[in-house]
N, CA, C and O atoms as a DFTB+ gen file, in Angstrom:
312 C
 N C O
     1  1     -66.335     -18.806      25.043
     2  2     -65.393     -19.967      23.768
     3  2     -63.775     -19.859      23.897
     4  3     -63.045     -18.886      23.704
     5  1     -63.517     -20.960      24.222
     6  2     -61.722     -21.094      24.431
     7  2     -61.157     -20.975      22.963
     8  3     -61.779     -21.605      22.108
     9  1     -60.574     -20.589      22.751
    10  2     -59.564     -20.622      21.179
    11  2     -59.362     -21.624      21.210
    12  3     -59.454     -22.510      22.059
    13  1     -58.936     -21.528      19.860
    14  2     -58.015     -22.758      19.661
    15  2     -56.188     -22.701      20.503
    16  3     -55.419     -21.774      20.758
    17  1     -56.130     -24.140      20.688
    18  2     -54.630     -23.717      21.329
    19  2     -53.274     -24.162      20.145
    20  3     -52.554     -25.152      20.009
    21  1     -53.422     -22.818      19.424
    22  2     -51.666     -22.656      18.915
    23  2     -50.256     -22.025      19.710
    24  3     -50.504     -20.900      20.145
    25  1     -49.195     -22.363      19.931
    26  2     -48.801     -22.034      20.610
    27  2     -46.987     -21.716      19.461
    28  3     -46.369     -22.411      18.655
    29  1     -46.834     -20.616      19.918
    30  2     -45.268     -20.026      19.278
    31  2     -44.574     -21.275      19.866
    32  3     -45.157     -21.920      20.737
    33  1     -42.907     -21.774      19.264
    34  2     -42.236     -22.256      19.877
    35  2     -41.245     -21.568      20.115
    36  3     -40.861     -21.361      18.964
    37  1     -40.374     -20.934      20.912
    38  2     -39.102     -20.072      21.480
    39  2     -37.724     -20.908      22.175
    40  3     -37.490     -22.116      22.210
    41  1     -37.314     -20.305      22.448
    42  2     -36.016     -20.645      22.600
    43  2     -36.095     -21.745      23.690
    44  3     -35.757     -22.928      23.736
    45  1     -36.765     -20.743      24.676
    46  2     -36.537     -21.677      26.698
    47  2     -38.185     -21.603      26.553
    48  3     -38.667     -20.486      26.739
    49  1     -39.184     -22.789      26.209
    50  2     -40.589     -22.917      26.560
    51  2     -40.547     -24.031      27.315
    52  3     -39.616     -24.834      27.389
    53  1     -42.013     -24.066      28.105
    54  2     -42.369     -25.137      28.212
    55  2     -42.599     -26.563      27.180
    56  3     -42.815     -26.691      25.975
    57  1     -42.459     -27.379      28.142
    58  2     -41.987     -28.596      27.204
    59  2     -42.908     -29.393      26.474
    60  3     -43.700     -30.076      27.123
    61  1     -42.934     -29.415      25.500
    62  2     -44.264     -29.221      24.114
    63  2     -45.344     -30.392      24.253
    64  3     -46.531     -30.401      23.925
    65  1     -44.256     -31.739      25.064
    66  2     -44.857     -32.814      25.079
    67  2     -45.857     -33.030      25.750
    68  3     -46.855     -33.703      25.490
    69  1     -45.526     -32.326      26.814
    70  2     -46.574     -31.931      28.540
    71  2     -47.591     -31.512      28.219
    72  3     -48.655     -32.116      28.356
    73  1     -47.382     -29.779      27.460
    74  2     -48.647     -28.252      26.969
    75  2     -49.685     -30.281      26.266
    76  3     -50.603     -30.882      26.823
    77  1     -49.143     -30.538      25.331
    78  2     -49.823     -31.048      24.083
    79  2     -50.773     -32.389      25.119
    80  3     -51.992     -32.218      25.139
    81  1     -50.570     -32.851      25.416
    82  2     -51.212     -34.176      26.568
    83  2     -51.894     -32.915      27.318
    84  3     -52.876     -32.716      26.603
    85  1     -51.928     -32.102      28.190
    86  2     -53.136     -30.766      28.926
    87  2     -53.618     -30.622      28.354
    88  3     -54.735     -31.117      28.497
    89  1     -53.362     -29.788      27.046
    90  2     -54.462     -29.052      25.753
    91  2     -55.257     -30.339      25.620
    92  3     -56.467     -30.259      25.832
    93  1     -54.681     -31.634      25.264
    94  2     -55.254     -33.206      24.939
    95  2     -56.818     -33.205      25.810
    96  3     -57.881     -33.523      25.277
    97  1     -56.683     -32.824      27.074
    98  2     -57.247     -33.480      27.892
    99  2     -58.842     -32.344      28.120
   100  3     -60.054     -32.522      28.235
   101  1     -57.979     -31.301      28.089
   102  2     -59.020     -30.137      27.909
   103  2     -60.494     -30.677      27.515
   104  3     -61.412     -31.295      28.054
   105  1     -60.143     -29.992      26.062
   106  2     -61.215     -29.957      24.689
   107  2     -61.983     -30.852      24.849
   108  3     -63.192     -30.632      24.771
   109  1     -61.457     -32.189      25.135
   110  2     -62.866     -33.449      25.420
   111  2     -64.001     -33.298      26.891
   112  3     -65.078     -33.849      27.120
   113  1     -63.259     -32.387      27.623
   114  2     -63.696     -32.062      29.503
   115  2     -64.529     -31.122      28.961
   116  3     -65.650     -31.164      29.469
   117  1     -64.410     -30.404      28.233
   118  2     -65.210     -29.402      27.858
   119  2     -66.338     -29.083      26.985
   120  3     -67.237     -28.243      27.022
   121  1     -65.845     -30.462      25.813
   122  2     -67.028     -31.065      25.104
   123  2     -68.041     -31.630      26.002
   124  3     -69.237     -31.554      25.721
   125  1     -67.644     -32.151      26.991
   126  2     -68.519     -33.353      27.448
   127  2     -68.718     -32.970      29.129
   128  3     -68.122     -32.203      29.885
   129  1     -70.029     -34.042      29.320
   130  2     -71.377     -33.334      29.988
   131  2     -70.512     -34.373      31.542
   132  3     -70.760     -33.919      32.659
   133  1     -69.865     -35.270      31.488
   134  2     -69.495     -35.584      32.417
   135  2     -68.497     -35.005      33.575
   136  3     -67.366     -34.626      33.271
   137  1     -68.991     -34.957      34.948
   138  2     -68.598     -33.589      35.629
   139  2     -67.525     -34.438      36.436
   140  3     -66.807     -33.757      37.168
   141  1     -67.216     -36.245      36.429
   142  2     -66.017     -36.790      36.545
   143  2     -64.641     -35.695      35.847
   144  3     -63.973     -34.858      36.454
   145  1     -64.585     -36.030      34.641
   146  2     -64.431     -35.510      33.246
   147  2     -63.683     -34.128      33.495
   148  3     -62.515     -33.757      33.373
   149  1     -64.701     -33.616      33.839
   150  2     -64.010     -31.931      34.168
   151  2     -63.360     -31.373      35.103
   152  3     -62.701     -30.335      35.167
   153  1     -63.786     -32.696      36.287
   154  2     -63.071     -31.993      37.912
   155  2     -61.627     -32.799      37.406
   156  3     -60.711     -32.661      38.217
   157  1     -61.292     -33.620      36.182
   158  2     -60.467     -33.824      36.452
   159  2     -59.326     -33.082      35.316
   160  3     -58.102     -33.212      35.302
   161  1     -60.087     -32.382      34.517
   162  2     -59.163     -31.389      33.594
   163  2     -58.967     -30.081      34.469
   164  3     -58.091     -29.335      34.031
   165  1     -59.596     -29.669      35.587
   166  2     -60.092     -28.763      36.072
   167  2     -58.788     -28.590      37.327
   168  3     -58.415     -27.587      37.936
   169  1     -58.266     -30.178      37.395
   170  2     -57.645     -30.229      38.351
   171  2     -56.063     -30.075      37.945
   172  3     -55.155     -29.692      38.682
   173  1     -55.955     -30.604      36.136
   174  2     -54.810     -30.467      36.417
   175  2     -54.476     -29.611      35.810
   176  3     -53.260     -29.586      35.619
   177  1     -55.279     -28.496      35.196
   178  2     -55.233     -27.593      35.336
   179  2     -54.688     -26.339      35.965
   180  3     -53.861     -25.489      35.636
   181  1     -55.690     -26.615      37.282
   182  2     -54.826     -25.779      38.757
   183  2     -53.231     -26.472      38.987
   184  3     -52.376     -25.766      39.521
   185  1     -53.010     -27.384      38.708
   186  2     -51.691     -27.344      39.076
   187  2     -51.041     -28.325      37.925
   188  3     -50.982     -29.554      37.964
   189  1     -50.492     -27.302      36.721
   190  2     -50.016     -27.742      36.382
   191  2     -48.351     -27.943      36.268
   192  3     -47.568     -27.126      36.752
   193  1     -47.785     -29.574      35.308
   194  2     -46.720     -30.241      36.274
   195  2     -46.265     -29.021      34.595
   196  3     -46.095     -29.603      33.524
   197  1     -46.187     -28.077      34.625
   198  2     -45.110     -27.702      33.367
   199  2     -43.464     -27.414      33.249
   200  3     -43.144     -26.368      33.814
   201  1     -42.612     -27.976      32.765
   202  2     -41.282     -27.685      32.897
   203  2     -40.734     -26.710      31.953
   204  3     -41.530     -26.333      31.092
   205  1     -39.544     -26.214      31.920
   206  2     -38.856     -25.271      30.991
   207  2     -37.932     -25.927      30.154
   208  3     -36.833     -26.009      30.702
   209  1     -37.963     -26.303      29.303
   210  2     -37.281     -26.763      28.032
   211  2     -36.180     -26.025      26.931
   212  3     -36.144     -24.798      27.010
   213  1     -35.639     -26.411      26.318
   214  2     -35.241     -25.568      24.710
   215  2     -36.367     -25.791      23.961
   216  3     -37.106     -26.760      24.133
   217  1     -36.545     -24.860      23.064
   218  2     -36.798     -24.940      22.109
   219  2     -38.677     -25.194      22.348
   220  3     -39.465     -25.454      21.439
   221  1     -38.939     -25.063      23.477
   222  2     -41.046     -25.313      24.367
   223  2     -41.836     -24.179      23.626
   224  3     -41.553     -23.299      22.812
   225  1     -42.739     -24.523      24.155
   226  2     -44.062     -23.015      23.739
   227  2     -44.423     -22.942      24.729
   228  3     -44.750     -23.567      25.738
   229  1     -44.218     -21.117      23.860
   230  2     -44.105     -20.513      24.342
   231  2     -44.702     -19.420      25.757
   232  3     -45.107     -18.285      25.504
   233  1     -44.675     -19.936      27.131
   234  2     -45.246     -19.543      28.651
   235  2     -46.167     -18.493      28.546
   236  3     -47.011     -18.465      29.441
   237  1     -46.237     -17.449      27.518
   238  2     -47.339     -16.771      28.435
   239  2     -48.118     -16.685      27.347
   240  3     -48.852     -15.698      27.287
   241  1     -48.155     -17.695      26.214
   242  2     -49.348     -18.598      25.304
   243  2     -49.769     -18.851      26.103
   244  3     -50.711     -18.283      26.654
   245  1     -48.936     -20.249      26.590
   246  2     -49.480     -21.136      27.364
   247  2     -49.962     -20.919      28.855
   248  3     -50.609     -21.909      29.197
   249  1     -49.874     -19.930      29.916
   250  2     -50.265     -19.253      30.695
   251  2     -51.448     -19.083      30.030
   252  3     -52.389     -19.840      30.271
   253  1     -51.570     -17.894      28.948
   254  2     -53.147     -17.401      29.295
   255  2     -53.619     -18.288      28.460
   256  3     -53.857     -17.472      27.569
   257  1     -54.051     -19.588      27.871
   258  2     -54.124     -20.459      27.420
   259  2     -54.948     -20.956      28.865
   260  3     -56.090     -20.616      29.173
   261  1     -54.070     -21.817      29.620
   262  2     -54.228     -22.487      31.078
   263  2     -55.755     -21.667      31.682
   264  3     -56.842     -22.197      31.908
   265  1     -55.423     -20.460      31.804
   266  2     -56.189     -19.197      32.919
   267  2     -57.747     -18.836      31.845
   268  3     -58.766     -18.326      32.312
   269  1     -57.582     -19.227      30.447
   270  2     -58.994     -19.488      29.816
   271  2     -59.294     -20.896      29.687
   272  3     -60.500     -21.116      29.566
   273  1     -58.701     -21.700      29.681
   274  2     -59.617     -22.967      30.214
   275  2     -59.643     -23.503      31.490
   276  3     -59.698     -24.726      31.614
   277  1     -59.619     -22.912      32.278
   278  2     -60.181     -22.726      33.802
   279  2     -61.147     -22.489      33.917
   280  3     -61.955     -23.211      34.502
   281  1     -61.551     -20.779      33.110
   282  2     -62.051     -20.385      33.193
   283  2     -63.816     -20.709      32.366
   284  3     -64.976     -20.399      32.639
   285  1     -63.129     -21.476      31.293
   286  2     -64.183     -22.088      30.475
   287  2     -64.754     -23.691      31.042
   288  3     -65.363     -24.434      30.271
   289  1     -64.480     -24.052      32.382
   290  2     -64.114     -25.132      32.485
   291  2     -65.303     -24.909      34.227
   292  3     -66.080     -25.760      34.659
   293  1     -65.007     -23.443      34.869
   294  2     -65.919     -23.585      35.483
   295  2     -66.998     -22.859      35.262
   296  3     -67.777     -22.532      36.158
   297  1     -67.197     -22.382      33.371
   298  2     -68.919     -21.854      33.097
   299  2     -69.549     -23.230      33.423
   300  3     -69.303     -24.191      34.152
   301  1     -70.615     -22.792      32.394
   302  2     -71.966     -23.151      31.766
   303  2     -71.905     -24.832      32.047
   304  3     -70.782     -25.130      31.641
   305  1     -72.596     -26.153      32.570
   306  2     -72.017     -26.917      32.227
   307  2     -70.897     -28.131      33.056
   308  3     -70.694     -29.337      32.916
   309  1     -70.342     -27.030      33.968
   310  2     -69.377     -27.142      35.273
   311  2     -69.828     -27.575      36.237
   312  3     -69.135     -27.680      37.249
């Protein structure tokens, strides 16, 4: 099971808008039986376009979430 996507805001972290969009695509894909939707989410997680900005999300927390989401998408129903 994928943990809730909550991230601390730090001085220099990943752009919050980009992370929110990425996370927003993961949950529907996990809940879906649609192979194409899950595949698109897997592709987005394989090469996330995340840039570092001021007042962004903690990079370690986001990176850990991305790894957990990849694993979850490769699990049952994948």
